[in-house]
N, CA, C and O atoms as CSV, one atom per row, in Angstrom:
chain,resi,resn,atom,element,x,y,z
A,1,MET,N,N,0.663,-1.492,-0.431
A,1,MET,CA,C,0.133,-0.025,0.092
A,1,MET,C,C,1.319,0.813,-0.105
A,1,MET,O,O,1.616,0.873,-1.298
A,2,GLY,N,N,2.158,1.531,0.724
A,2,GLY,CA,C,2.482,2.442,0.434
A,2,GLY,C,C,3.310,2.844,-0.793
A,2,GLY,O,O,3.278,3.965,-1.299
A,3,VAL,N,N,4.020,1.859,-1.201
A,3,VAL,CA,C,4.901,1.975,-2.553
A,3,VAL,C,C,3.197,2.586,-3.334
A,3,VAL,O,O,2.931,3.727,-2.955
A,4,ALA,N,N,2.334,2.086,-4.118
A,4,ALA,CA,C,1.541,2.190,-4.389
A,4,ALA,C,C,0.355,3.854,-4.594
A,4,ALA,O,O,-0.137,4.647,-5.397
A,5,GLY,N,N,0.502,3.423,-2.980
A,5,GLY,CA,C,-0.793,5.379,-2.433
A,5,GLY,C,C,1.036,6.621,-2.741
A,5,GLY,O,O,1.123,7.761,-3.196
A,6,THR,N,N,1.776,5.974,-2.397
A,6,THR,CA,C,2.777,6.882,-2.908
A,6,THR,C,C,2.751,7.371,-4.010
A,6,THR,O,O,2.295,8.508,-4.131
A,7,TYR,N,N,3.282,6.588,-5.253
A,7,TYR,CA,C,2.738,6.456,-6.689
A,7,TYR,C,C,1.277,7.473,-7.246
A,7,TYR,O,O,1.179,8.301,-8.151
A,8,TYR,N,N,0.389,7.008,-6.348
A,8,TYR,CA,C,-0.640,7.229,-7.263
A,8,TYR,C,C,-1.063,8.659,-6.333
A,8,TYR,O,O,-2.281,8.818,-6.413
A,9,LEU,N,N,-0.298,9.905,-5.344
A,9,LEU,CA,C,-0.475,11.158,-4.730
A,9,LEU,C,C,0.331,11.295,-5.846
A,9,LEU,O,O,-0.139,12.102,-6.648
A,10,HIS,N,N,1.800,10.593,-6.316
A,10,HIS,CA,C,2.640,11.615,-7.487
A,10,HIS,C,C,2.326,11.796,-8.248
A,10,HIS,O,O,2.585,12.975,-8.489
A,11,VAL,N,N,1.618,11.192,-9.304
A,11,VAL,CA,C,0.946,10.552,-10.599
A,11,VAL,C,C,-0.240,11.596,-10.525
A,11,VAL,O,O,-0.259,12.675,-11.117
A,12,ASN,N,N,-1.483,10.960,-9.480
A,12,ASN,CA,C,-2.534,11.240,-9.399
A,12,ASN,C,C,-3.225,10.709,-10.755
A,12,ASN,O,O,-4.059,11.171,-11.534
A,13,THR,N,N,-2.328,9.275,-10.645
A,13,THR,CA,C,-3.368,8.105,-11.827
A,13,THR,C,C,-2.873,6.463,-11.443
A,13,THR,O,O,-1.802,6.128,-10.937
A,14,PHE,N,N,-3.575,5.920,-11.699
A,14,PHE,CA,C,-3.385,4.234,-10.704
A,14,PHE,C,C,-3.051,3.531,-11.883
A,14,PHE,O,O,-3.858,3.369,-12.797
A,15,ASP,N,N,-1.655,3.021,-11.899
A,15,ASP,CA,C,-1.191,2.385,-12.693
A,15,ASP,C,C,-0.908,0.731,-12.357
A,15,ASP,O,O,0.018,0.577,-11.561
A,16,PRO,N,N,-1.477,-0.380,-12.776
A,16,PRO,CA,C,-1.834,-1.765,-12.286
A,16,PRO,C,C,-0.192,-2.458,-12.230
A,16,PRO,O,O,-0.002,-3.413,-11.476
A,17,TRP,N,N,0.849,-1.958,-12.999
A,17,TRP,CA,C,2.069,-2.569,-13.388
A,17,TRP,C,C,3.308,-2.002,-11.784
A,17,TRP,O,O,4.459,-2.331,-11.495
A,18,ILE,N,N,2.496,-1.244,-11.248
A,18,ILE,CA,C,3.108,-0.614,-10.188
A,18,ILE,C,C,2.989,-1.702,-8.816
A,18,ILE,O,O,3.823,-1.681,-7.911
A,19,LEU,N,N,1.855,-2.603,-8.838
A,19,LEU,CA,C,1.568,-3.302,-7.978
A,19,LEU,C,C,2.696,-4.380,-7.687
A,19,LEU,O,O,2.764,-4.951,-6.598
A,20,LEU,N,N,3.667,-4.647,-8.839
A,20,LEU,CA,C,4.782,-5.389,-9.040
A,20,LEU,C,C,6.323,-4.713,-8.020
A,20,LEU,O,O,6.979,-5.334,-7.183
A,21,PRO,N,N,6.496,-3.382,-8.462
A,21,PRO,CA,C,7.403,-3.742,-7.416
A,21,PRO,C,C,7.024,-2.920,-5.951
A,21,PRO,O,O,7.775,-2.569,-5.041
A,22,ALA,N,N,5.630,-2.775,-6.104
A,22,ALA,CA,C,5.060,-2.588,-3.945
A,22,ALA,C,C,5.091,-4.139,-4.135
A,22,ALA,O,O,5.291,-4.295,-2.930
A,23,SER,N,N,5.069,-5.194,-4.524
A,23,SER,CA,C,4.069,-6.311,-3.747
A,23,SER,C,C,5.923,-6.491,-3.301
A,23,SER,O,O,6.308,-6.693,-2.149
A,24,ALA,N,N,6.942,-6.343,-4.643
A,24,ALA,CA,C,8.434,-6.650,-4.205
A,24,ALA,C,C,8.733,-6.012,-2.360
A,24,ALA,O,O,8.803,-6.728,-1.361
A,25,ILE,N,N,8.862,-4.445,-2.421
A,25,ILE,CA,C,9.030,-4.195,-1.015
A,25,ILE,C,C,8.101,-5.303,-0.081
A,25,ILE,O,O,8.765,-6.002,0.684
A,26,GLY,N,N,6.705,-5.500,-0.089
A,26,GLY,CA,C,5.865,-5.417,0.876
A,26,GLY,C,C,6.526,-7.528,1.067
A,26,GLY,O,O,6.524,-8.202,2.097
A,27,LEU,N,N,6.978,-7.950,-0.358
A,27,LEU,CA,C,6.824,-9.509,0.393
A,27,LEU,C,C,8.568,-9.248,1.254
A,27,LEU,O,O,8.750,-9.884,2.292
A,28,LEU,N,N,9.327,-8.633,0.912
A,28,LEU,CA,C,10.678,-8.234,1.824
A,28,LEU,C,C,10.417,-8.019,2.940
A,28,LEU,O,O,10.680,-8.919,3.738
A,29,SER,N,N,9.785,-6.723,3.467
A,29,SER,CA,C,9.096,-6.079,4.243
A,29,SER,C,C,8.622,-7.834,5.573
A,29,SER,O,O,9.013,-8.067,6.717
A,30,SER,N,N,7.529,-8.768,4.494
A,30,SER,CA,C,6.890,-9.961,4.886
A,30,SER,C,C,8.109,-11.025,5.497
A,30,SER,O,O,7.871,-11.565,6.577
A,31,GLY,N,N,9.322,-11.301,4.849
A,31,GLY,CA,C,10.123,-12.118,5.031
A,31,GLY,C,C,11.544,-11.757,6.240
A,31,GLY,O,O,12.339,-12.553,6.741
A,32,VAL,N,N,11.427,-10.246,6.414
A,32,VAL,CA,C,11.998,-9.607,7.391
A,32,VAL,C,C,10.899,-10.225,9.153
A,32,VAL,O,O,11.318,-10.676,10.219
A,33,LEU,N,N,9.373,-9.912,8.637
A,33,LEU,CA,C,9.125,-10.492,9.894
A,33,LEU,C,C,8.565,-12.284,9.726
A,33,LEU,O,O,7.881,-12.941,10.511
A,34,ASN,N,N,8.894,-12.504,8.999
A,34,ASN,CA,C,8.887,-14.178,9.151
A,34,ASN,C,C,10.573,-14.732,9.733
A,34,ASN,O,O,10.872,-15.864,10.113
A,35,LEU,N,N,11.033,-14.107,9.684
A,35,LEU,CA,C,12.632,-13.959,10.589
A,35,LEU,C,C,12.471,-13.515,11.797
A,35,LEU,O,O,13.056,-13.956,12.786
A,36,ASN,N,N,11.721,-12.677,11.779
A,36,ASN,CA,C,11.917,-12.184,13.110
A,36,ASN,C,C,11.480,-13.624,13.685
A,36,ASN,O,O,12.204,-14.438,14.257
A,37,ASN,N,N,9.888,-13.743,13.337
A,37,ASN,CA,C,9.088,-15.228,14.037
A,37,ASN,C,C,9.858,-15.944,13.903
A,37,ASN,O,O,10.638,-15.570,14.778
A,38,MET,N,N,10.659,-17.410,13.101
A,38,MET,CA,C,11.791,-18.113,12.454
A,38,MET,C,C,12.409,-17.881,14.372
A,38,MET,O,O,12.443,-18.809,15.181
A,39,ARG,N,N,12.768,-16.608,14.636
A,39,ARG,CA,C,13.994,-16.971,15.252
A,39,ARG,C,C,13.238,-16.722,16.702
A,39,ARG,O,O,13.884,-17.162,17.653
A,40,ASP,N,N,11.840,-16.024,17.071
A,40,ASP,CA,C,11.436,-16.430,18.305
A,40,ASP,C,C,10.770,-17.354,18.092
A,40,ASP,O,O,10.229,-17.419,19.196
A,41,ILE,N,N,10.160,-18.532,17.279
A,41,ILE,CA,C,9.630,-19.158,17.817
A,41,ILE,C,C,9.006,-20.527,19.249
A,41,ILE,O,O,8.025,-21.141,19.669
A,42,GLU,N,N,10.667,-20.267,19.467
A,42,GLU,CA,C,10.488,-21.347,20.713
A,42,GLU,C,C,9.955,-20.676,21.978
A,42,GLU,O,O,9.653,-21.341,22.969
A,43,ASN,N,N,9.823,-19.076,21.916
A,43,ASN,CA,C,9.306,-19.010,22.714
A,43,ASN,C,C,8.161,-17.875,23.026
A,43,ASN,O,O,7.732,-17.197,23.959
A,44,ASP,N,N,7.954,-18.116,21.648
A,44,ASP,CA,C,6.027,-17.544,20.886
A,44,ASP,C,C,5.427,-18.988,21.314
A,44,ASP,O,O,4.448,-18.924,22.057
A,45,ALA,N,N,5.857,-20.221,20.967
A,45,ALA,CA,C,5.061,-21.117,21.513
A,45,ALA,C,C,4.750,-21.420,23.101
A,45,ALA,O,O,3.706,-21.665,23.705
A,46,LYS,N,N,6.118,-21.293,23.505
A,46,LYS,CA,C,6.190,-21.509,24.690
A,46,LYS,C,C,4.641,-20.250,25.759
A,46,LYS,O,O,3.826,-20.325,26.678
A,47,SER,N,N,5.051,-19.503,24.951
A,47,SER,CA,C,3.592,-17.726,25.606
A,47,SER,C,C,2.479,-17.917,24.722
A,47,SER,O,O,1.568,-17.112,24.527
A,48,GLY,N,N,2.643,-19.188,24.140
A,48,GLY,CA,C,0.877,-19.149,23.217
A,48,GLY,C,C,0.224,-18.471,22.205
A,48,GLY,O,O,-0.942,-18.433,21.814
A,49,LYS,N,N,1.821,-17.661,21.697
A,49,LYS,CA,C,1.709,-17.027,20.472
A,49,LYS,C,C,1.312,-17.649,19.004
A,49,LYS,O,O,1.866,-18.343,18.152
A,50,ARG,N,N,0.746,-17.364,19.085
A,50,ARG,CA,C,0.324,-18.181,16.833
A,50,ARG,C,C,0.383,-17.171,16.095
A,50,ARG,O,O,-0.388,-16.293,15.708
A,51,THR,N,N,1.991,-17.597,15.902
A,51,THR,CA,C,2.129,-16.733,14.931
A,51,THR,C,C,2.190,-17.807,13.967
A,51,THR,O,O,2.345,-18.999,14.237
A,52,LEU,N,N,2.010,-17.115,12.427
A,52,LEU,CA,C,2.273,-18.302,11.679
A,52,LEU,C,C,3.570,-19.069,11.366
A,52,LEU,O,O,3.564,-19.996,10.556
A,53,VAL,N,N,4.398,-18.778,11.848
A,53,VAL,CA,C,5.707,-19.346,12.088
A,53,VAL,C,C,5.150,-21.000,13.035
A,53,VAL,O,O,5.026,-22.223,12.968
A,54,VAL,N,N,5.008,-19.906,13.771
A,54,VAL,CA,C,4.563,-20.997,15.271
A,54,VAL,C,C,3.604,-22.327,14.743
A,54,VAL,O,O,3.913,-23.493,14.992
A,55,TYR,N,N,2.886,-22.090,14.287
A,55,TYR,CA,C,1.283,-22.927,13.438
A,55,TYR,C,C,2.052,-23.537,12.162
A,55,TYR,O,O,2.023,-24.759,12.301
A,56,ILE,N,N,2.785,-23.166,10.878
A,56,ILE,CA,C,3.286,-24.066,10.241
A,56,ILE,C,C,4.620,-24.813,10.149
A,56,ILE,O,O,5.050,-25.561,9.271
A,57,GLY,N,N,5.433,-24.177,11.912
A,57,GLY,CA,C,6.912,-25.115,11.667
A,57,GLY,C,C,8.205,-24.508,10.965
A,57,GLY,O,O,8.429,-23.887,9.926
A,58,THR,N,N,8.581,-24.751,11.507
A,58,THR,CA,C,10.382,-24.140,11.226
A,58,THR,C,C,10.556,-24.737,10.040
A,58,THR,O,O,11.756,-24.748,9.766
A,59,LYS,N,N,9.838,-25.280,9.142
A,59,LYS,CA,C,10.435,-26.299,7.412
A,59,LYS,C,C,9.988,-25.826,6.595
A,59,LYS,O,O,10.414,-25.461,5.500
A,60,ALA,N,N,8.583,-25.767,7.311
A,60,ALA,CA,C,7.883,-24.824,5.710
A,60,ALA,C,C,8.110,-23.421,6.470
A,60,ALA,O,O,7.839,-22.613,5.582
A,61,ALA,N,N,8.442,-22.711,7.567
A,61,ALA,CA,C,8.542,-21.148,7.491
A,61,ALA,C,C,9.671,-21.090,6.517
A,61,ALA,O,O,9.409,-20.278,5.629
A,62,LYS,N,N,11.036,-21.761,6.338
A,62,LYS,CA,C,12.091,-21.795,6.031
A,62,LYS,C,C,11.595,-21.518,4.347
A,62,LYS,O,O,11.973,-20.594,3.626
A,63,PHE,N,N,10.477,-22.815,3.943
A,63,PHE,CA,C,10.374,-22.414,2.388
A,63,PHE,C,C,9.784,-20.923,2.452
A,63,PHE,O,O,10.086,-20.086,1.601
A,64,TYR,N,N,9.043,-20.691,3.371
A,64,TYR,CA,C,7.687,-19.573,3.086
A,64,TYR,C,C,9.015,-18.514,2.829
A,64,TYR,O,O,8.473,-17.438,2.578
A,65,HIS,N,N,9.791,-18.413,2.801
A,65,HIS,CA,C,11.148,-17.223,3.129
A,65,HIS,C,C,11.694,-17.477,2.523
A,65,HIS,O,O,12.588,-16.642,2.662
A,66,LEU,N,N,12.151,-18.439,1.339
A,66,LEU,CA,C,12.745,-18.768,0.122
A,66,LEU,C,C,12.147,-18.476,-0.778
A,66,LEU,O,O,12.750,-18.207,-1.817
A,67,VAL,N,N,10.173,-18.394,-0.698
A,67,VAL,CA,C,9.530,-17.902,-1.587
A,67,VAL,C,C,9.374,-16.698,-1.539
A,67,VAL,O,O,9.701,-16.029,-2.520
A,68,LEU,N,N,8.930,-16.191,-0.601
A,68,LEU,CA,C,8.975,-14.469,-0.303
A,68,LEU,C,C,9.778,-13.440,-0.921
A,68,LEU,O,O,9.459,-12.432,-1.552
A,69,ILE,N,N,11.372,-14.141,-0.451
A,69,ILE,CA,C,12.638,-13.714,-1.525
A,69,ILE,C,C,12.538,-13.751,-2.962
A,69,ILE,O,O,12.676,-12.846,-3.785
A,70,SER,N,N,12.309,-14.801,-3.084
A,70,SER,CA,C,12.182,-15.165,-4.320
A,70,SER,C,C,11.126,-14.509,-5.543
A,70,SER,O,O,11.415,-14.234,-6.708
A,71,LEU,N,N,9.810,-14.367,-4.835
A,71,LEU,CA,C,8.762,-13.720,-5.704
A,71,LEU,C,C,9.493,-12.396,-5.388
A,71,LEU,O,O,10.367,-12.489,-6.250
A,72,SER,N,N,9.682,-11.545,-4.930
A,72,SER,CA,C,10.096,-10.531,-5.102
A,72,SER,C,C,11.224,-9.818,-5.877
A,72,SER,O,O,10.925,-8.845,-6.570
A,73,ILE,N,N,12.542,-10.257,-5.801
A,73,ILE,CA,C,13.604,-11.211,-7.173
A,73,ILE,C,C,12.578,-10.427,-8.375
A,73,ILE,O,O,12.438,-9.369,-8.988
A,74,THR,N,N,11.793,-12.273,-8.141
A,74,THR,CA,C,10.789,-12.263,-9.440
A,74,THR,C,C,9.610,-11.261,-10.136
A,74,THR,O,O,9.418,-11.368,-11.348
A,75,PHE,N,N,8.829,-10.289,-9.346
A,75,PHE,CA,C,8.484,-9.587,-9.769
A,75,PHE,C,C,9.396,-8.104,-10.006
A,75,PHE,O,O,9.229,-7.282,-10.907
A,76,SER,N,N,10.284,-8.071,-9.017
A,76,SER,CA,C,10.888,-6.802,-9.633
A,76,SER,C,C,12.150,-7.147,-10.985
A,76,SER,O,O,12.638,-6.113,-11.440
A,77,LEU,N,N,12.525,-8.093,-11.436
A,77,LEU,CA,C,12.585,-8.361,-12.512
A,77,LEU,C,C,11.332,-8.169,-13.983
A,77,LEU,O,O,11.342,-7.420,-14.961
A,78,ILE,N,N,10.440,-9.151,-13.555
A,78,ILE,CA,C,9.528,-8.759,-14.500
A,78,ILE,C,C,9.075,-6.971,-14.609
A,78,ILE,O,O,9.230,-6.426,-15.702
A,79,TYR,N,N,8.626,-6.300,-13.640
A,79,TYR,CA,C,8.113,-4.958,-14.370
A,79,TYR,C,C,9.481,-4.289,-14.609
A,79,TYR,O,O,9.331,-3.074,-14.732
A,80,THR,N,N,11.494,-4.905,-14.775
A,80,THR,CA,C,11.961,-3.641,-15.134
A,80,THR,C,C,12.192,-4.477,-16.246
A,80,THR,O,O,12.695,-3.687,-17.045
A,81,PHE,N,N,12.153,-5.369,-16.700
A,81,PHE,CA,C,11.686,-6.630,-18.071
A,81,PHE,C,C,10.717,-5.159,-19.130
A,81,PHE,O,O,11.006,-4.392,-20.048
A,82,THR,N,N,9.656,-5.422,-18.371
A,82,THR,CA,C,8.350,-5.030,-19.344
A,82,THR,C,C,8.027,-2.920,-19.520
A,82,THR,O,O,7.131,-2.239,-20.019
A,83,HIS,N,N,9.573,-2.559,-18.656
A,83,HIS,CA,C,9.585,-0.974,-18.280
A,83,HIS,C,C,10.944,-0.967,-18.419
A,83,HIS,O,O,11.677,-0.779,-17.447
A,84,PHE,N,N,11.281,-1.117,-19.316
A,84,PHE,CA,C,13.285,-1.042,-20.012
A,84,PHE,C,C,13.365,0.621,-20.352
A,84,PHE,O,O,12.541,1.096,-21.133
A,85,ASN,N,N,14.108,1.236,-19.902
A,85,ASN,CA,C,14.465,1.986,-20.282
A,85,ASN,C,C,15.889,2.450,-20.976
A,85,ASN,O,O,16.198,3.094,-21.979
A,86,SER,N,N,16.806,1.578,-19.583
A,86,SER,CA,C,18.258,1.494,-19.514
A,86,SER,C,C,18.136,0.834,-17.803
A,86,SER,O,O,17.385,0.666,-16.842
A,87,VAL,N,N,20.307,0.530,-18.643
A,87,VAL,CA,C,20.573,-0.666,-18.089
A,87,VAL,C,C,20.933,-0.250,-16.402
A,87,VAL,O,O,21.522,-1.101,-15.737
A,88,TYR,N,N,20.627,0.830,-15.874
A,88,TYR,CA,C,20.354,0.848,-14.397
A,88,TYR,C,C,19.667,0.685,-14.032
A,88,TYR,O,O,19.885,0.701,-12.821
A,89,GLN,N,N,18.330,0.393,-14.302
A,89,GLN,CA,C,17.226,0.131,-14.027
A,89,GLN,C,C,17.414,-1.161,-12.997
A,89,GLN,O,O,16.727,-1.413,-12.008
A,90,PHE,N,N,18.875,-2.119,-13.674
A,90,PHE,CA,C,19.092,-3.240,-13.301
A,90,PHE,C,C,20.347,-2.891,-11.511
A,90,PHE,O,O,21.169,-3.693,-11.069
A,91,LEU,N,N,20.054,-1.657,-10.996
A,91,LEU,CA,C,20.961,-1.742,-10.469
A,91,LEU,C,C,20.365,-2.820,-8.393
A,91,LEU,O,O,20.969,-2.910,-7.324
A,92,PHE,N,N,19.272,-3.237,-8.772
A,92,PHE,CA,C,18.823,-3.906,-7.591
A,92,PHE,C,C,19.559,-4.769,-7.665
A,92,PHE,O,O,20.108,-5.045,-6.598
A,93,ILE,N,N,19.950,-5.612,-8.878
A,93,ILE,CA,C,20.412,-6.807,-9.273
A,93,ILE,C,C,21.808,-6.863,-7.998
A,93,ILE,O,O,21.920,-7.865,-7.291
A,94,LEU,N,N,22.204,-6.378,-7.940
A,94,LEU,CA,C,23.469,-6.366,-7.213
A,94,LEU,C,C,23.105,-6.498,-5.416
A,94,LEU,O,O,23.956,-6.607,-4.534
A,95,THR,N,N,22.117,-6.465,-5.291
A,95,THR,CA,C,21.451,-7.434,-3.813
A,95,THR,C,C,21.498,-8.515,-3.633
A,95,THR,O,O,21.906,-9.009,-2.582
A,96,CYS,N,N,21.001,-9.289,-4.830
A,96,CYS,CA,C,20.459,-10.499,-4.917
A,96,CYS,C,C,21.663,-11.480,-4.776
A,96,CYS,O,O,21.215,-12.625,-4.722
A,97,PRO,N,N,22.755,-11.466,-4.713
A,97,PRO,CA,C,23.672,-12.494,-4.256
A,97,PRO,C,C,22.846,-12.187,-2.333
A,97,PRO,O,O,22.160,-12.978,-1.686
A,98,LEU,N,N,23.202,-11.080,-2.037
A,98,LEU,CA,C,23.453,-10.425,-0.727
A,98,LEU,C,C,21.740,-11.432,-0.479
A,98,LEU,O,O,21.682,-12.350,0.339
A,99,PHE,N,N,20.596,-11.039,-1.288
A,99,PHE,CA,C,19.119,-12.014,-0.599
A,99,PHE,C,C,19.683,-13.746,-0.763
A,99,PHE,O,O,19.256,-14.520,0.094
A,100,ALA,N,N,20.504,-14.241,-1.714
A,100,ALA,CA,C,20.582,-15.588,-1.904
A,100,ALA,C,C,21.167,-16.126,-0.695
A,100,ALA,O,O,20.540,-17.057,-0.190
A,101,LEU,N,N,22.805,-15.546,0.198
A,101,LEU,CA,C,23.274,-15.653,1.238
A,101,LEU,C,C,22.226,-16.221,2.110
A,101,LEU,O,O,21.929,-17.379,2.404
A,102,ASN,N,N,21.658,-14.827,2.504
A,102,ASN,CA,C,20.017,-14.534,3.278
A,102,ASN,C,C,19.643,-15.930,3.436
A,102,ASN,O,O,19.672,-16.472,4.540
A,103,VAL,N,N,19.157,-16.764,1.962
A,103,VAL,CA,C,19.024,-17.270,2.445
A,103,VAL,C,C,19.027,-19.009,2.477
A,103,VAL,O,O,18.236,-19.826,2.948
A,104,ILE,N,N,20.179,-19.122,1.816
A,104,ILE,CA,C,21.631,-20.226,2.556
A,104,ILE,C,C,21.775,-20.444,3.820
A,104,ILE,O,O,21.755,-21.638,4.119
A,105,VAL,N,N,21.942,-19.569,4.836
A,105,VAL,CA,C,21.955,-19.308,5.923
A,105,VAL,C,C,20.446,-19.475,6.890
A,105,VAL,O,O,20.426,-20.070,7.968
A,106,VAL,N,N,19.468,-18.952,6.379
A,106,VAL,CA,C,17.757,-19.537,6.796
A,106,VAL,C,C,17.884,-21.242,6.707
A,106,VAL,O,O,17.408,-22.147,7.391
A,107,MET,N,N,18.695,-21.209,5.614
A,107,MET,CA,C,17.346,-22.613,5.276
A,107,MET,C,C,18.331,-23.562,5.973
A,107,MET,O,O,17.881,-24.621,6.411
A,108,ARG,N,N,20.072,-23.183,6.162
A,108,ARG,CA,C,20.595,-24.511,6.787
A,108,ARG,C,C,20.673,-24.284,8.324
A,108,ARG,O,O,21.311,-24.995,9.100
A,109,ASN,N,N,19.887,-23.127,8.673
A,109,ASN,CA,C,19.608,-22.928,10.616
A,109,ASN,C,C,19.316,-23.573,10.709
A,109,ASN,O,O,18.658,-24.292,9.957
A,110,ILE,N,N,19.913,-23.763,12.505
A,110,ILE,CA,C,19.416,-24.998,13.271
A,110,ILE,C,C,19.088,-24.754,14.870
A,110,ILE,O,O,18.680,-25.338,15.873
A,111,ASP,N,N,19.587,-23.393,14.363
A,111,ASP,CA,C,19.431,-22.817,16.276
A,111,ASP,C,C,18.723,-21.321,15.775
A,111,ASP,O,O,19.228,-20.457,15.059
A,112,PRO,N,N,17.532,-21.344,16.342
A,112,PRO,CA,C,16.738,-19.951,16.323
A,112,PRO,C,C,17.664,-18.632,16.839
A,112,PRO,O,O,17.239,-17.499,16.612
A,113,ILE,N,N,18.609,-18.778,17.356
A,113,ILE,CA,C,18.566,-17.088,18.588
A,113,ILE,C,C,20.229,-17.367,17.366
A,113,ILE,O,O,21.217,-16.803,17.837
A,114,GLU,N,N,20.445,-17.966,16.284
A,114,GLU,CA,C,21.520,-17.564,15.383
A,114,GLU,C,C,21.127,-17.000,13.953
A,114,GLU,O,O,21.849,-16.818,12.973
A,115,LEU,N,N,19.895,-16.797,14.106
A,115,LEU,CA,C,18.858,-16.021,12.971
A,115,LEU,C,C,18.474,-14.488,13.256
A,115,LEU,O,O,17.879,-13.865,12.377
A,116,ASN,N,N,18.819,-13.849,14.518
A,116,ASN,CA,C,19.508,-12.743,14.858
A,116,ASN,C,C,20.127,-11.945,13.690
A,116,ASN,O,O,19.648,-11.226,12.812
A,117,THR,N,N,21.565,-12.406,14.064
A,117,THR,CA,C,22.229,-11.694,13.040
A,117,THR,C,C,21.879,-11.620,11.284
A,117,THR,O,O,22.230,-10.631,10.640
A,118,GLU,N,N,21.210,-12.695,10.681
A,118,GLU,CA,C,19.941,-13.067,9.446
A,118,GLU,C,C,19.369,-11.660,9.259
A,118,GLU,O,O,19.583,-10.864,8.345
A,119,LEU,N,N,18.452,-11.522,10.531
A,119,LEU,CA,C,17.217,-10.871,10.906
A,119,LEU,C,C,17.711,-9.278,10.080
A,119,LEU,O,O,17.157,-8.803,9.088
A,120,LYS,N,N,19.223,-8.518,11.040
A,120,LYS,CA,C,19.560,-7.855,10.656
A,120,LYS,C,C,19.892,-7.006,8.989
A,120,LYS,O,O,19.678,-5.926,8.439
A,121,LYS,N,N,20.544,-8.341,8.712
A,121,LYS,CA,C,21.159,-8.512,7.560
A,121,LYS,C,C,20.559,-8.477,6.726
A,121,LYS,O,O,20.993,-8.012,5.673
A,122,LEU,N,N,18.825,-9.136,6.888
A,122,LEU,CA,C,17.832,-8.724,5.980
A,122,LEU,C,C,17.080,-7.720,5.712
A,122,LEU,O,O,16.196,-7.557,4.871
A,123,ALA,N,N,17.561,-6.998,6.590
A,123,ALA,CA,C,16.782,-5.355,6.994
A,123,ALA,C,C,17.354,-4.612,6.278
A,123,ALA,O,O,16.722,-3.952,5.453
A,124,LEU,N,N,19.027,-4.490,6.426
A,124,LEU,CA,C,19.550,-3.839,5.614
A,124,LEU,C,C,19.884,-3.987,4.592
A,124,LEU,O,O,19.978,-2.926,3.976
A,125,ILE,N,N,20.303,-5.420,3.687
A,125,ILE,CA,C,19.528,-5.758,2.434
A,125,ILE,C,C,18.599,-5.306,1.822
A,125,ILE,O,O,18.733,-4.894,0.669
A,126,THR,N,N,17.087,-5.284,2.683
A,126,THR,CA,C,15.781,-4.426,1.786
A,126,THR,C,C,15.826,-3.237,1.893
A,126,THR,O,O,14.971,-2.626,1.253
A,127,PHE,N,N,16.765,-2.460,2.683
A,127,PHE,CA,C,16.794,-1.387,2.703
A,127,PHE,C,C,17.728,-1.295,0.904
A,127,PHE,O,O,17.169,-1.083,-0.172
A,128,ALA,N,N,19.022,-1.502,1.103
A,128,ALA,CA,C,19.389,-1.483,-0.030
A,128,ALA,C,C,19.152,-1.942,-1.504
A,128,ALA,O,O,19.597,-1.522,-2.573
A,129,PHE,N,N,18.158,-3.115,-1.132
A,129,PHE,CA,C,17.229,-3.441,-2.736
A,129,PHE,C,C,16.502,-1.914,-3.148
A,129,PHE,O,O,16.351,-1.505,-4.299
A,130,SER,N,N,16.050,-1.109,-1.733
A,130,SER,CA,C,14.580,-0.294,-2.293
A,130,SER,C,C,15.431,1.052,-2.464
A,130,SER,O,O,14.937,2.015,-3.050
A,131,ILE,N,N,16.454,1.079,-2.043
A,131,ILE,CA,C,17.322,2.120,-2.493
A,131,ILE,C,C,17.924,2.151,-4.177
A,131,ILE,O,O,17.838,2.915,-5.139
A,132,THR,N,N,18.528,0.911,-3.881
A,132,THR,CA,C,19.087,0.813,-5.990
A,132,THR,C,C,17.843,0.555,-6.991
A,132,THR,O,O,17.870,0.878,-8.178
A,133,PHE,N,N,16.709,-0.094,-6.328
A,133,PHE,CA,C,15.719,-0.198,-7.445
A,133,PHE,C,C,14.769,1.327,-7.603
A,133,PHE,O,O,13.865,1.361,-8.438
A,134,GLY,N,N,14.976,2.159,-7.008
A,134,GLY,CA,C,15.141,3.216,-6.839
A,134,GLY,C,C,15.824,4.272,-7.503
A,134,GLY,O,O,15.443,5.269,-8.116
A,135,LEU,N,N,16.957,3.781,-7.211
A,135,LEU,CA,C,17.632,5.047,-7.992
A,135,LEU,C,C,17.788,4.446,-9.709
A,135,LEU,O,O,17.952,5.066,-10.760
A,136,GLY,N,N,17.652,2.979,-9.419
A,136,GLY,CA,C,17.794,2.828,-11.201
A,136,GLY,C,C,16.645,3.242,-12.113
A,136,GLY,O,O,16.888,3.492,-13.294
A,137,LEU,N,N,14.997,3.358,-11.471
A,137,LEU,CA,C,14.359,4.104,-12.289
A,137,LEU,C,C,14.664,5.546,-11.871
A,137,LEU,O,O,13.656,6.197,-12.143
A,138,VAL,N,N,15.486,6.244,-11.397
A,138,VAL,CA,C,15.392,7.684,-11.381
A,138,VAL,C,C,16.378,8.144,-12.478
A,138,VAL,O,O,16.227,9.135,-13.192
A,139,LEU,N,N,17.426,7.258,-12.505
A,139,LEU,CA,C,18.682,7.067,-13.231
A,139,LEU,C,C,18.311,6.971,-15.314
A,139,LEU,O,O,18.845,7.403,-16.336
A,140,GLN,N,N,16.924,6.010,-14.895
A,140,GLN,CA,C,16.849,5.782,-16.460
A,140,GLN,C,C,16.674,7.427,-17.164
A,140,GLN,O,O,16.590,7.570,-18.383
């Protein structure tokens, strides 16, 4: 909503294509929340919190994390290819190896407490993705 709403406020029209980058940012934000819940799964389960991760379990939450990150990159690529004007629009690709490393560490993780570092990294990578995606659009 934030991305699509801001777009509408600036251009005073709605373009359905804007839902792709908006969803990309939303999916990455959901990835941060999912990782937070994966880190806290033991305490959440003990205290009776019914988070998605507690409900579906760690194995499914890892797969969900992979899907969130993958769809975000996919939506960004689709948007960029369909609205291509300049190679600068692909600046966000610089963050893809960082996302891949994050997913690898999360998939291999066996101690939820160790995800605290990955949570911070994912939040920063998401910020870098947002900056590079936006910068690519400005420089086109």
